[in-house]
Biopython code that builds the backbone (N, CA, C, O; Angstrom):
import numpy as np
from Bio.PDB.StructureBuilder import StructureBuilder

atoms = [
    (1, "UNK", "N", (-14.716, -9.646, 2.711)),
    (1, "UNK", "CA", (-13.704, -8.296, 2.802)),
    (1, "UNK", "C", (-12.262, -8.595, 1.169)),
    (1, "UNK", "O", (-11.965, -9.731, 0.798)),
    (2, "UNK", "N", (-11.719, -7.448, 0.597)),
    (2, "UNK", "CA", (-10.761, -8.074, -0.142)),
    (2, "UNK", "C", (-9.948, -7.523, 0.062)),
    (2, "UNK", "O", (-9.955, -6.493, 0.736)),
    (3, "UNK", "N", (-8.866, -8.100, -0.520)),
    (3, "UNK", "CA", (-7.275, -8.401, -0.272)),
    (3, "UNK", "C", (-6.648, -7.733, -1.418)),
    (3, "UNK", "O", (-7.144, -7.993, -2.515)),
    (4, "UNK", "N", (-5.611, -6.887, -1.377)),
    (4, "UNK", "CA", (-4.432, -6.705, -2.215)),
    (4, "UNK", "C", (-3.210, -6.990, -1.635)),
    (4, "UNK", "O", (-2.905, -7.004, -0.443)),
    (5, "UNK", "N", (-2.402, -7.263, -2.834)),
    (5, "UNK", "CA", (-0.682, -7.622, -2.530)),
    (5, "UNK", "C", (0.153, -6.641, -3.399)),
    (5, "UNK", "O", (-0.148, -6.279, -4.537)),
    (6, "UNK", "N", (0.840, -6.407, -2.955)),
    (6, "UNK", "CA", (1.722, -5.183, -4.101)),
    (6, "UNK", "C", (3.094, -5.755, -3.559)),
    (6, "UNK", "O", (3.470, -6.683, -2.842)),
    (7, "UNK", "N", (3.676, -4.650, -4.325)),
    (7, "UNK", "CA", (5.516, -5.151, -4.040)),
    (7, "UNK", "C", (6.033, -3.917, -4.764)),
    (7, "UNK", "O", (5.491, -3.259, -5.652)),
    (8, "UNK", "N", (7.738, -3.697, -3.907)),
    (8, "UNK", "CA", (7.916, -2.628, -4.740)),
    (8, "UNK", "C", (9.427, -2.598, -5.069)),
    (8, "UNK", "O", (9.838, -3.586, -4.460)),
    (9, "UNK", "N", (10.098, -2.239, -5.458)),
    (9, "UNK", "CA", (11.860, -2.141, -5.757)),
    (9, "UNK", "C", (11.887, -0.391, -5.507)),
    (9, "UNK", "O", (11.340, 0.486, -6.176)),
    (10, "UNK", "N", (12.926, -0.260, -4.019)),
    (10, "UNK", "CA", (12.969, 1.486, -3.812)),
    (10, "UNK", "C", (14.485, 1.321, -4.115)),
    (10, "UNK", "O", (15.152, 0.321, -3.851)),
    (11, "UNK", "N", (14.959, 2.555, -4.759)),
    (11, "UNK", "CA", (16.113, 3.333, -5.076)),
    (11, "UNK", "C", (16.641, 3.200, -3.595)),
    (11, "UNK", "O", (16.170, 3.471, -2.490)),
    (12, "UNK", "N", (18.286, 2.458, -4.234)),
    (12, "UNK", "CA", (18.853, 2.225, -2.768)),
    (12, "UNK", "C", (18.907, 3.660, -2.014)),
    (12, "UNK", "O", (19.333, 4.504, -2.803)),
    (13, "UNK", "N", (18.601, 4.227, -0.696)),
    (13, "UNK", "CA", (19.002, 5.078, -0.033)),
    (13, "UNK", "C", (17.756, 6.082, 0.500)),
    (13, "UNK", "O", (17.789, 7.104, 1.186)),
    (14, "UNK", "N", (16.723, 5.394, -0.072)),
    (14, "UNK", "CA", (15.896, 6.414, -0.133)),
    (14, "UNK", "C", (14.491, 5.200, 1.032)),
    (14, "UNK", "O", (13.445, 5.506, 1.605)),
    (15, "UNK", "N", (15.026, 4.256, 0.931)),
    (15, "UNK", "CA", (13.966, 3.689, 1.941)),
    (15, "UNK", "C", (12.982, 4.064, 2.993)),
    (15, "UNK", "O", (11.866, 3.589, 3.205)),
    (16, "UNK", "N", (13.751, 5.201, 3.730)),
    (16, "UNK", "CA", (13.039, 5.653, 5.066)),
    (16, "UNK", "C", (11.950, 6.876, 4.445)),
    (16, "UNK", "O", (10.903, 7.125, 5.042)),
    (17, "UNK", "N", (12.277, 7.471, 3.394)),
    (17, "UNK", "CA", (11.723, 8.168, 2.153)),
    (17, "UNK", "C", (10.225, 7.448, 1.611)),
    (17, "UNK", "O", (9.086, 7.883, 1.441)),
    (18, "UNK", "N", (10.771, 6.349, 1.473)),
    (18, "UNK", "CA", (9.316, 5.663, 0.988)),
    (18, "UNK", "C", (8.764, 5.357, 2.005)),
    (18, "UNK", "O", (7.611, 5.787, 2.005)),
    (19, "UNK", "N", (9.064, 4.725, 3.039)),
    (19, "UNK", "CA", (8.435, 4.075, 4.440)),
    (19, "UNK", "C", (7.436, 5.306, 4.467)),
    (19, "UNK", "O", (6.225, 5.150, 4.306)),
    (20, "UNK", "N", (8.161, 6.815, 4.730)),
    (20, "UNK", "CA", (7.345, 7.403, 5.525)),
    (20, "UNK", "C", (6.264, 8.257, 4.247)),
    (20, "UNK", "O", (5.294, 8.977, 4.485)),
    (21, "UNK", "N", (6.755, 7.928, 3.076)),
    (21, "UNK", "CA", (5.480, 8.164, 2.161)),
    (21, "UNK", "C", (4.701, 7.501, 1.897)),
    (21, "UNK", "O", (3.585, 8.001, 1.757)),
    (22, "UNK", "N", (4.846, 6.206, 1.713)),
    (22, "UNK", "CA", (3.467, 4.975, 2.107)),
    (22, "UNK", "C", (2.458, 4.708, 3.254)),
    (22, "UNK", "O", (1.406, 4.070, 3.219)),
    (23, "UNK", "N", (3.096, 5.411, 4.357)),
    (23, "UNK", "CA", (2.499, 5.122, 5.453)),
    (23, "UNK", "C", (1.894, 6.512, 5.518)),
    (23, "UNK", "O", (0.830, 6.607, 6.130)),
    (24, "UNK", "N", (2.444, 7.662, 4.949)),
    (24, "UNK", "CA", (1.136, 8.773, 5.171)),
    (24, "UNK", "C", (0.041, 8.653, 4.617)),
    (24, "UNK", "O", (-1.075, 8.680, 5.135)),
    (25, "UNK", "N", (0.486, 8.442, 2.949)),
    (25, "UNK", "CA", (-0.406, 7.565, 1.867)),
    (25, "UNK", "C", (-1.679, 6.872, 2.205)),
    (25, "UNK", "O", (-2.835, 7.241, 2.000)),
    (26, "UNK", "N", (-1.182, 5.693, 2.816)),
    (26, "UNK", "CA", (-2.266, 5.100, 3.326)),
    (26, "UNK", "C", (-2.982, 5.062, 4.656)),
    (26, "UNK", "O", (-3.859, 4.336, 5.123)),
    (27, "UNK", "N", (-2.291, 6.111, 5.107)),
    (27, "UNK", "CA", (-3.450, 6.678, 6.689)),
    (27, "UNK", "C", (-4.382, 7.729, 5.315)),
    (27, "UNK", "O", (-5.597, 7.797, 5.499)),
    (28, "UNK", "N", (-3.963, 8.292, 4.362)),
    (28, "UNK", "CA", (-4.954, 9.043, 3.593)),
    (28, "UNK", "C", (-6.242, 8.138, 2.961)),
    (28, "UNK", "O", (-7.430, 8.236, 3.269)),
    (29, "UNK", "N", (-5.601, 7.204, 1.954)),
    (29, "UNK", "CA", (-6.193, 6.080, 1.587)),
    (29, "UNK", "C", (-7.878, 5.723, 2.342)),
    (29, "UNK", "O", (-9.034, 5.602, 1.939)),
    (30, "UNK", "N", (-7.273, 5.672, 3.406)),
    (30, "UNK", "CA", (-7.770, 4.854, 4.491)),
    (30, "UNK", "C", (-9.153, 5.979, 4.525)),
    (30, "UNK", "O", (-10.037, 5.651, 3.733)),
    (31, "UNK", "N", (-9.390, 7.040, 5.206)),
    (31, "UNK", "CA", (-9.868, 8.052, 5.258)),
    (31, "UNK", "C", (-10.718, 8.718, 3.886)),
    (31, "UNK", "O", (-11.903, 9.040, 3.968)),
    (32, "UNK", "N", (-10.073, 8.833, 2.886)),
    (32, "UNK", "CA", (-10.516, 9.412, 1.734)),
    (32, "UNK", "C", (-11.414, 8.420, 1.029)),
    (32, "UNK", "O", (-12.563, 8.803, 0.814)),
    (33, "UNK", "N", (-11.063, 7.178, 0.628)),
    (33, "UNK", "CA", (-11.561, 6.255, -0.082)),
    (33, "UNK", "C", (-12.203, 4.954, 0.971)),
    (33, "UNK", "O", (-13.176, 4.546, 0.336)),
    (34, "UNK", "N", (-12.131, 4.357, 1.915)),
    (34, "UNK", "CA", (-12.636, 3.463, 3.243)),
    (34, "UNK", "C", (-11.815, 2.337, 2.809)),
    (34, "UNK", "O", (-12.459, 1.289, 2.839)),
    (35, "UNK", "N", (-10.599, 2.199, 2.411)),
    (35, "UNK", "CA", (-9.512, 1.388, 2.921)),
    (35, "UNK", "C", (-9.270, 0.599, 4.408)),
    (35, "UNK", "O", (-9.020, 1.282, 5.401)),
    (36, "UNK", "N", (-9.331, -0.398, 4.469)),
    (36, "UNK", "CA", (-9.232, -0.777, 5.690)),
    (36, "UNK", "C", (-7.477, -0.706, 6.498)),
    (36, "UNK", "O", (-6.980, -1.043, 7.572)),
    (37, "UNK", "N", (-7.111, -0.188, 5.473)),
    (37, "UNK", "CA", (-5.019, -0.091, 5.900)),
    (37, "UNK", "C", (-4.157, -1.571, 5.795)),
    (37, "UNK", "O", (-4.717, -2.662, 5.695)),
    (38, "UNK", "N", (-3.344, -1.460, 5.820)),
    (38, "UNK", "CA", (-2.054, -2.138, 5.021)),
    (38, "UNK", "C", (-0.968, -2.392, 6.060)),
    (38, "UNK", "O", (-0.907, -1.789, 7.131)),
    (39, "UNK", "N", (-0.058, -3.399, 5.629)),
    (39, "UNK", "CA", (1.432, -3.715, 6.503)),
    (39, "UNK", "C", (2.017, -3.798, 5.213)),
    (39, "UNK", "O", (1.711, -4.327, 4.144)),
    (40, "UNK", "N", (3.190, -2.938, 5.757)),
    (40, "UNK", "CA", (4.414, -2.906, 4.652)),
    (40, "UNK", "C", (5.369, -3.857, 5.523)),
    (40, "UNK", "O", (5.442, -3.893, 6.751)),
    (41, "UNK", "N", (6.041, -4.572, 4.645)),
    (41, "UNK", "CA", (7.045, -5.643, 5.098)),
    (41, "UNK", "C", (8.088, -5.380, 4.113)),
    (41, "UNK", "O", (8.023, -5.415, 2.884)),
    (42, "UNK", "N", (9.171, -5.079, 4.976)),
    (42, "UNK", "CA", (10.941, -5.338, 4.301)),
    (42, "UNK", "C", (11.036, -7.121, 3.825)),
    (42, "UNK", "O", (10.782, -8.032, 4.612)),
    (43, "UNK", "N", (11.427, -7.304, 2.482)),
    (43, "UNK", "CA", (11.408, -8.762, 2.200)),
    (43, "UNK", "C", (12.995, -8.600, 1.429)),
    (43, "UNK", "O", (13.385, -9.738, 1.171)),
    (44, "UNK", "N", (13.738, -7.839, 1.106)),
    (44, "UNK", "CA", (14.804, -8.156, 0.995)),
    (44, "UNK", "C", (15.438, -6.341, 0.568)),
    (44, "UNK", "O", (14.724, -5.349, 0.717)),
    (45, "UNK", "N", (16.898, -6.293, 0.039)),
    (45, "UNK", "CA", (17.346, -5.315, -0.051)),
    (45, "UNK", "C", (16.726, -4.424, -0.857)),
    (45, "UNK", "O", (16.501, -4.695, -2.036)),
    (46, "UNK", "N", (16.491, -3.625, -0.473)),
    (46, "UNK", "CA", (15.231, -2.583, -1.111)),
    (46, "UNK", "C", (14.060, -3.189, -1.407)),
    (46, "UNK", "O", (13.456, -2.173, -1.750)),
    (47, "UNK", "N", (13.477, -3.834, -1.506)),
    (47, "UNK", "CA", (12.307, -4.457, -1.882)),
    (47, "UNK", "C", (11.341, -4.756, -0.756)),
    (47, "UNK", "O", (11.860, -5.056, 0.319)),
    (48, "UNK", "N", (9.998, -4.722, -0.828)),
    (48, "UNK", "CA", (9.127, -4.327, 0.209)),
    (48, "UNK", "C", (7.477, -5.254, -0.580)),
    (48, "UNK", "O", (7.004, -5.326, -1.715)),
    (49, "UNK", "N", (7.158, -5.707, 0.547)),
    (49, "UNK", "CA", (5.401, -5.996, 0.059)),
    (49, "UNK", "C", (4.792, -5.697, 0.966)),
    (49, "UNK", "O", (5.286, -5.505, 2.077)),
    (50, "UNK", "N", (3.255, -5.565, 0.613)),
    (50, "UNK", "CA", (2.471, -4.845, 1.409)),
    (50, "UNK", "C", (0.849, -5.732, 1.476)),
    (50, "UNK", "O", (0.200, -5.716, 0.430)),
    (51, "UNK", "N", (0.612, -6.025, 1.956)),
    (51, "UNK", "CA", (-0.818, -6.401, 2.113)),
    (51, "UNK", "C", (-1.745, -5.663, 2.872)),
    (51, "UNK", "O", (-1.767, -5.624, 4.102)),
    (52, "UNK", "N", (-2.825, -4.836, 1.791)),
    (52, "UNK", "CA", (-4.070, -4.060, 2.063)),
    (52, "UNK", "C", (-5.000, -4.660, 1.727)),
    (52, "UNK", "O", (-5.251, -5.338, 0.731)),
    (53, "UNK", "N", (-5.998, -4.167, 3.359)),
    (53, "UNK", "CA", (-7.306, -4.826, 3.218)),
    (53, "UNK", "C", (-8.504, -3.625, 2.691)),
    (53, "UNK", "O", (-8.441, -2.415, 2.909)),
    (54, "UNK", "N", (-9.497, -4.304, 2.003)),
    (54, "UNK", "CA", (-10.506, -2.911, 1.806)),
    (54, "UNK", "C", (-11.599, -3.842, 2.402)),
    (54, "UNK", "O", (-11.142, -4.856, 2.929)),
    (55, "UNK", "N", (-13.208, -3.678, 2.429)),
    (55, "UNK", "CA", (-14.479, -4.121, 2.923)),
    (55, "UNK", "C", (-14.589, -4.609, 1.606)),
    (55, "UNK", "O", (-13.947, -5.647, 1.767)),
    (56, "UNK", "N", (-15.007, -4.634, 0.141)),
    (56, "UNK", "CA", (-15.200, -5.431, -0.894)),
    (56, "UNK", "C", (-14.424, -4.824, -1.441)),
    (56, "UNK", "O", (-13.741, -3.845, -1.140)),
    (57, "UNK", "N", (-14.581, -5.750, -2.746)),
    (57, "UNK", "CA", (-13.759, -5.251, -4.295)),
    (57, "UNK", "C", (-14.592, -4.067, -4.839)),
    (57, "UNK", "O", (-13.998, -3.314, -5.611)),
    (58, "UNK", "N", (-15.568, -3.862, -4.619)),
    (58, "UNK", "CA", (-16.331, -2.519, -4.724)),
    (58, "UNK", "C", (-15.850, -1.036, -4.391)),
    (58, "UNK", "O", (-15.744, -0.033, -5.097)),
    (59, "UNK", "N", (-15.617, -1.267, -3.141)),
    (59, "UNK", "CA", (-14.613, -0.576, -2.826)),
    (59, "UNK", "C", (-13.430, 0.229, -3.152)),
    (59, "UNK", "O", (-13.209, 1.437, -3.241)),
    (60, "UNK", "N", (-12.713, -0.893, -3.306)),
    (60, "UNK", "CA", (-11.427, -0.766, -3.721)),
    (60, "UNK", "C", (-11.343, -0.157, -5.727)),
    (60, "UNK", "O", (-10.761, 0.709, -6.380)),
    (61, "UNK", "N", (-12.320, -1.268, -5.966)),
    (61, "UNK", "CA", (-12.650, -0.460, -7.328)),
    (61, "UNK", "C", (-12.568, 1.116, -7.669)),
    (61, "UNK", "O", (-11.804, 1.748, -8.398)),
    (62, "UNK", "N", (-13.798, 1.552, -6.750)),
    (62, "UNK", "CA", (-13.835, 2.458, -6.544)),
    (62, "UNK", "C", (-12.523, 3.803, -6.767)),
    (62, "UNK", "O", (-12.139, 4.611, -7.614)),
    (63, "UNK", "N", (-12.191, 3.306, -5.245)),
    (63, "UNK", "CA", (-10.975, 3.698, -5.249)),
    (63, "UNK", "C", (-9.715, 3.846, -6.763)),
    (63, "UNK", "O", (-9.003, 4.786, -7.119)),
    (64, "UNK", "N", (-9.902, 2.528, -7.294)),
    (64, "UNK", "CA", (-8.465, 3.165, -8.277)),
    (64, "UNK", "C", (-8.902, 3.646, -9.601)),
    (64, "UNK", "O", (-8.199, 3.845, -10.591)),
    (65, "UNK", "N", (-10.597, 3.852, -9.416)),
    (65, "UNK", "CA", (-10.750, 4.876, -10.604)),
    (65, "UNK", "C", (-10.608, 5.749, -10.461)),
    (65, "UNK", "O", (-11.194, 6.331, -11.374)),
    (66, "UNK", "N", (-9.960, 6.724, -9.578)),
    (66, "UNK", "CA", (-9.500, 7.569, -8.884)),
    (66, "UNK", "C", (-7.672, 7.489, -9.255)),
    (66, "UNK", "O", (-7.067, 8.470, -9.687)),
    (67, "UNK", "N", (-7.166, 6.462, -9.051)),
    (67, "UNK", "CA", (-5.654, 6.051, -9.165)),
    (67, "UNK", "C", (-5.416, 6.095, -7.573)),
    (67, "UNK", "O", (-4.238, 6.223, -7.237)),
    (68, "UNK", "N", (-6.137, 6.027, -6.802)),
    (68, "UNK", "CA", (-6.047, 6.654, -5.248)),
    (68, "UNK", "C", (-5.354, 7.545, -5.040)),
    (68, "UNK", "O", (-4.295, 7.385, -4.433)),
    (69, "UNK", "N", (-5.878, 9.080, -5.618)),
    (69, "UNK", "CA", (-5.041, 10.045, -5.985)),
    (69, "UNK", "C", (-5.640, 11.125, -4.887)),
    (69, "UNK", "O", (-6.294, 12.165, -4.967)),
    (70, "UNK", "N", (-4.968, 10.184, -3.618)),
    (70, "UNK", "CA", (-5.757, 11.353, -2.219)),
    (70, "UNK", "C", (-4.518, 12.360, -2.122)),
    (70, "UNK", "O", (-3.383, 12.407, -2.597)),
    (71, "UNK", "N", (-5.493, 13.333, -1.060)),
    (71, "UNK", "CA", (-4.891, 14.509, -1.170)),
    (71, "UNK", "C", (-3.424, 14.791, -0.315)),
    (71, "UNK", "O", (-2.876, 15.875, -0.515)),
    (72, "UNK", "N", (-3.023, 14.178, 0.283)),
    (72, "UNK", "CA", (-1.808, 14.432, 0.514)),
    (72, "UNK", "C", (-0.620, 14.351, -0.354)),
    (72, "UNK", "O", (0.199, 13.434, -0.294)),
    (73, "UNK", "N", (-0.554, 15.489, -1.273)),
    (73, "UNK", "CA", (0.253, 15.662, -2.039)),
    (73, "UNK", "C", (1.695, 15.306, -1.748)),
    (73, "UNK", "O", (2.369, 14.753, -2.617)),
    (74, "UNK", "N", (2.189, 15.597, -0.571)),
    (74, "UNK", "CA", (3.644, 15.613, 0.054)),
    (74, "UNK", "C", (4.061, 13.897, 0.013)),
    (74, "UNK", "O", (4.839, 13.269, -0.705)),
    (75, "UNK", "N", (3.385, 13.591, 0.849)),
    (75, "UNK", "CA", (3.030, 12.374, 1.060)),
    (75, "UNK", "C", (3.402, 10.736, -0.507)),
    (75, "UNK", "O", (3.988, 9.659, -0.620)),
    (76, "UNK", "N", (2.469, 11.783, -1.372)),
    (76, "UNK", "CA", (2.759, 11.279, -2.487)),
    (76, "UNK", "C", (3.959, 11.085, -3.022)),
    (76, "UNK", "O", (4.429, 9.986, -3.317)),
    (77, "UNK", "N", (4.735, 12.655, -3.224)),
    (77, "UNK", "CA", (6.111, 12.877, -3.538)),
    (77, "UNK", "C", (6.905, 11.910, -3.140)),
    (77, "UNK", "O", (7.624, 11.130, -3.765)),
    (78, "UNK", "N", (6.655, 12.080, -1.849)),
    (78, "UNK", "CA", (7.838, 11.196, -1.537)),
    (78, "UNK", "C", (7.975, 9.458, -1.724)),
    (78, "UNK", "O", (8.837, 8.581, -1.782)),
    (79, "UNK", "N", (6.756, 9.605, -1.765)),
    (79, "UNK", "CA", (6.644, 7.580, -2.384)),
    (79, "UNK", "C", (6.920, 7.715, -3.328)),
    (79, "UNK", "O", (7.989, 7.119, -3.459)),
    (80, "UNK", "N", (6.525, 8.354, -4.598)),
    (80, "UNK", "CA", (6.899, 8.334, -5.789)),
    (80, "UNK", "C", (8.276, 8.321, -6.219)),
    (80, "UNK", "O", (8.903, 7.424, -6.782)),
    (81, "UNK", "N", (8.646, 9.504, -5.845)),
    (81, "UNK", "CA", (10.320, 9.937, -6.029)),
    (81, "UNK", "C", (11.422, 8.376, -5.432)),
    (81, "UNK", "O", (12.553, 8.195, -5.882)),
    (82, "UNK", "N", (10.673, 7.303, -4.240)),
    (82, "UNK", "CA", (11.717, 6.543, -4.045)),
    (82, "UNK", "C", (11.349, 5.350, -4.533)),
    (82, "UNK", "O", (11.824, 4.340, -4.014)),
    (83, "UNK", "N", (10.557, 5.262, -5.474)),
    (83, "UNK", "CA", (9.742, 4.080, -6.696)),
    (83, "UNK", "C", (11.171, 3.950, -7.457)),
    (83, "UNK", "O", (11.518, 4.927, -8.121)),
    (84, "UNK", "N", (11.882, 3.009, -7.420)),
    (84, "UNK", "CA", (12.935, 2.738, -8.896)),
    (84, "UNK", "C", (11.984, 2.527, -10.132)),
    (84, "UNK", "O", (10.846, 2.057, -10.100)),
    (85, "UNK", "N", (12.602, 2.919, -11.097)),
    (85, "UNK", "CA", (11.842, 2.700, -12.013)),
    (85, "UNK", "C", (11.485, 1.304, -12.542)),
    (85, "UNK", "O", (12.259, 0.347, -12.554)),
    (86, "UNK", "N", (10.029, 1.305, -13.042)),
    (86, "UNK", "CA", (9.229, -0.155, -13.379)),
    (86, "UNK", "C", (9.107, -1.201, -11.575)),
    (86, "UNK", "O", (8.753, -2.380, -11.557)),
    (87, "UNK", "N", (9.415, -0.559, -10.528)),
    (87, "UNK", "CA", (9.618, -0.915, -9.750)),
    (87, "UNK", "C", (8.445, -1.254, -8.928)),
    (87, "UNK", "O", (8.627, -1.532, -7.743)),
    (88, "UNK", "N", (7.286, -1.261, -9.419)),
    (88, "UNK", "CA", (5.770, -1.392, -8.478)),
    (88, "UNK", "C", (5.467, -2.085, -9.469)),
    (88, "UNK", "O", (5.610, -1.975, -10.686)),
    (89, "UNK", "N", (4.630, -3.475, -8.165)),
    (89, "UNK", "CA", (3.722, -4.052, -9.564)),
    (89, "UNK", "C", (2.714, -5.116, -8.328)),
    (89, "UNK", "O", (3.140, -5.719, -7.344)),
    (90, "UNK", "N", (1.259, -5.027, -8.869)),
    (90, "UNK", "CA", (0.486, -5.832, -7.660)),
    (90, "UNK", "C", (0.054, -7.369, -8.507)),
    (90, "UNK", "O", (-0.343, -7.761, -9.604)),
    (91, "UNK", "N", (0.593, -8.080, -6.628)),
    (91, "UNK", "CA", (1.213, -9.578, -7.242)),
    (91, "UNK", "C", (-0.400, -9.724, -6.997)),
    (91, "UNK", "O", (-0.669, -10.169, -8.113)),
    (92, "UNK", "N", (-1.448, -9.674, -6.440)),
    (92, "UNK", "CA", (-2.395, -10.403, -5.904)),
    (92, "UNK", "C", (-3.832, -9.749, -5.666)),
    (92, "UNK", "O", (-3.922, -8.796, -4.893)),
    (93, "UNK", "N", (-4.957, -10.251, -6.322)),
    (93, "UNK", "CA", (-6.052, -9.751, -5.412)),
    (93, "UNK", "C", (-7.194, -10.296, -5.347)),
    (93, "UNK", "O", (-7.459, -10.818, -6.430)),
    (94, "UNK", "N", (-8.095, -10.440, -4.505)),
    (94, "UNK", "CA", (-8.837, -11.446, -4.420)),
    (94, "UNK", "C", (-9.701, -11.372, -3.027)),
    (94, "UNK", "O", (-9.110, -10.838, -2.089)),
    (95, "UNK", "N", (-11.087, -11.866, -2.776)),
    (95, "UNK", "CA", (-11.952, -12.336, -1.736)),
    (95, "UNK", "C", (-11.218, -12.978, -0.704)),
    (95, "UNK", "O", (-10.482, -13.872, -1.121)),
    (96, "UNK", "N", (-11.200, -12.737, 0.804)),
    (96, "UNK", "CA", (-10.899, -13.687, 1.551)),
    (96, "UNK", "C", (-11.352, -14.375, 2.136)),
    (96, "UNK", "O", (-12.231, -14.104, 2.954)),
    (97, "UNK", "N", (-10.834, -15.666, 1.876)),
    (97, "UNK", "CA", (-11.132, -16.970, 1.743)),
    (97, "UNK", "C", (-11.443, -17.660, 3.430)),
    (97, "UNK", "O", (-12.298, -18.518, 3.655)),
    (98, "UNK", "N", (-10.393, -16.953, 4.633)),
    (98, "UNK", "CA", (-10.188, -17.642, 5.334)),
    (98, "UNK", "C", (-9.165, -16.636, 6.072)),
    (98, "UNK", "O", (-7.970, -16.583, 5.782)),
    (99, "UNK", "N", (-10.030, -15.526, 7.459)),
    (99, "UNK", "CA", (-9.084, -14.860, 7.936)),
    (99, "UNK", "C", (-8.310, -15.386, 9.603)),
    (99, "UNK", "O", (-9.308, -15.454, 10.321)),
    (100, "UNK", "N", (-7.849, -15.527, 9.935)),
    (100, "UNK", "CA", (-6.458, -16.389, 10.657)),
    (100, "UNK", "C", (-5.873, -15.215, 11.591)),
    (100, "UNK", "O", (-5.617, -15.296, 12.792)),
    (101, "UNK", "N", (-5.747, -14.275, 10.870)),
    (101, "UNK", "CA", (-4.730, -12.959, 11.213)),
    (101, "UNK", "C", (-5.079, -12.588, 12.300)),
    (101, "UNK", "O", (-6.229, -12.148, 12.290)),
    (102, "UNK", "N", (-4.468, -12.565, 13.487)),
    (102, "UNK", "CA", (-4.918, -11.334, 14.688)),
    (102, "UNK", "C", (-3.872, -10.374, 14.887)),
    (102, "UNK", "O", (-2.674, -10.649, 14.952)),
    (103, "UNK", "N", (-4.452, -9.078, 14.994)),
    (103, "UNK", "CA", (-3.799, -8.089, 15.625)),
    (103, "UNK", "C", (-3.075, -8.109, 16.835)),
    (103, "UNK", "O", (-3.786, -7.761, 17.778)),
    (104, "UNK", "N", (-2.156, -8.332, 17.083)),
    (104, "UNK", "CA", (-1.116, -7.893, 17.855)),
    (104, "UNK", "C", (0.145, -7.276, 18.111)),
    (104, "UNK", "O", (1.031, -7.708, 17.373)),
    (105, "UNK", "N", (0.490, -6.439, 18.890)),
    (105, "UNK", "CA", (1.139, -5.398, 18.811)),
    (105, "UNK", "C", (2.336, -5.701, 20.250)),
    (105, "UNK", "O", (1.960, -5.974, 21.390)),
    (106, "UNK", "N", (3.787, -5.565, 19.816)),
    (106, "UNK", "CA", (4.642, -6.180, 21.155)),
    (106, "UNK", "C", (4.937, -4.930, 21.823)),
    (106, "UNK", "O", (5.570, -4.929, 22.879)),
]
sb = StructureBuilder()
sb.init_structure("model")
sb.init_model(0)
sb.init_chain("A")
sb.init_seg("    ")
for serial, (resi, resn, name, xyz) in enumerate(atoms, 1):
    if name == "N":
        sb.init_residue(resn, " ", resi, " ")
    sb.init_atom(name, np.array(xyz, "f"), 0.0, 1.0, " ", f" {name:<3s}", serial, name[0])
structure = sb.get_structure()
C-alpha cells in the first residue's frame, strides 16, 4: 500500500466550495485511476491536510502522468478556484510500513 499526504491553504470564505470539489474529485480519482480514497482534515484556519491511499506506487505514478485529470470538470473548478495562490503542496509519500488504522464511523 502506498500513501500520499497533501496540504492546502484555502481562500477565506471558500472552505465549503473546496471541500465539495475535493470530495467529488477524490471519488472520481478512485473510480478512474484506482486510488483507494482519502481523508480530509481541517488543521487550522483555512488549512487542510489529506491522507490518500493507493494500492501501490505504480498505480499512483500512472495517475500522476495525467496529473489526475479526472472527468468531473465542475469538481476540478470548485477545488482549484478555492485554493490560495501557492497553497498546495505534497508533504510526503511512501510505502506503508505499518497499518493500524481502523475504519470506524460514528
